[in-house]
N, C-alpha and C positions, 0 to 999 in steps of 0.2 A: 822335377819338383823343387829341388834346392837351387838357389842362385849360385852360379859359379863366380868366384871372386876374381877380380882382375888384378894384374900386377900393380905394384906401387908405382906412382909416377917417377920419372927420372929426377936426378939431382936438381937440375935447373928449374924444372916444373915445380918441385917441392919448395925450392927457395922463393920462387915467384908467388906461390900459394901462401906461404907464410907472410911475405911482405904485403900481399893484398889484404891480409887480415891484421896488419899492424904489428906483426911479430918479427923480430930480428931473426934471420935464418942462421942461427948458431949451429955448429956441428951437432950438438946434442939434440936440438929441436928437429933438425932434418932427419937424424937417425931414428928418433922416436916416432916421428910422423911416418917415415918410410916403413918402419916395423908394423905399425898398426894398419896403415893403408894397404899394406901388402899381405895382411893376414886374414884368412877366412875363418880363423879359430876363435875370434872374439877374446883376445888375450886379457888377462888381469894385469894390474900394474906390476905385479911380481914377474909375470911372464915377460912383459916388456923390458923390465930391468935386466932379467937374465939374458934376454935376446940381444940387447944392445951393449951390455957392459964389456963384452969381449973385444968389441971393435972400438970402444971409447974408454981409454984409460982414465980412471978417476971419476967416472960419472957416478953420481950418488942417487940413492933411492929418492931423496927429496927432490932432486932435479927431475927425475922421471915423473913423480907424482905431480909436481908443479906444472910441468910441460903438458902432461895429459889433461890436467884441469884447464889450462889455457886453450888447448886444442878443442876441448868440448865447448868452452865459452864462446870460441870463435866459430863453432859449428863446422870445423874441419873434420871432426870425428864425433860419434855419438857414444853415450855410455848406456849401459844396460845392467840392471840388477834384479835378480830374483830375490824374494824374501829370504833372509837368512844366509845369503851368499855374498861373495865378494863382487865388487863392481867389475864388469867386463867392458871392453872398449870395442867399438864397431867402426871400421873404416868405410862402411857403406852408408852414406848419408841420404841415399835416395829412399823414397817411401817403400817400406817393405815390412813383412811380419817375420816372426821367428818360430822355429821348431826346436824345442828342448828335448833331447834324447835322455830320458831319465835313467836309462841303463848305462849309457856311456858318459853321462854328465857333460855332453857337448851341446853347443848352441849353433844353429844353422839359420841362414837367411832363407826366407820364403818369399817368392814373388807375390805381390799384393793381389794379382789377378786370381790366385788360387783360393782366396778366401772372400766370400761374399758377405758384406756387412750392410745391414739396413738400419739406420738410426730412426727411432720412433719420433715422429713430428712433435709429440708432447715433450720429449726431452729437449728438442731444438728450440722450444719456446723459452727454455730456462738457461740454456748454455749455448755458447758459440764455439763449436768444435773446430779446432785447428789441426788436429791429427788424431788418428785412431790406429792403435797398434795392437796386434793380436799375438799372443804367445800360445802355441799349441804344445802341450806336454804329452809325451808318450814314448813309444818304442818303435823302431823301424821294423817293418815286417821282414821276416826271414824267408819268404816264399821264393 
């Protein structure tokens, strides 16, 4: 049901990816991109800061926030926010949906094929849809 997350790309692949998007592959950017791209947990900026600060002496929260914003702008990662909650970052940029476990407070990727969506033709007369994302909220069954 849930999409299994892949490992983050290697150092050289990350550096090339950043360069492709016009970003200098600084040590901080590479570490932050690696953390998000290798995480299935949809981390917050605070999670990213805590995860990279041990390996990066002197990295600031401002650097983490700015880098995350640039990675989102370049579409290297996505951001996700539920109403009233902190922004989470998603290293999976392929089309997919999400399942939010309200009991655990965790967000999981769902394969798009698991959710059938039909847009009403009347809606399509008024809008040009470029993406449709579904968030299913609930609890995992304990069966």
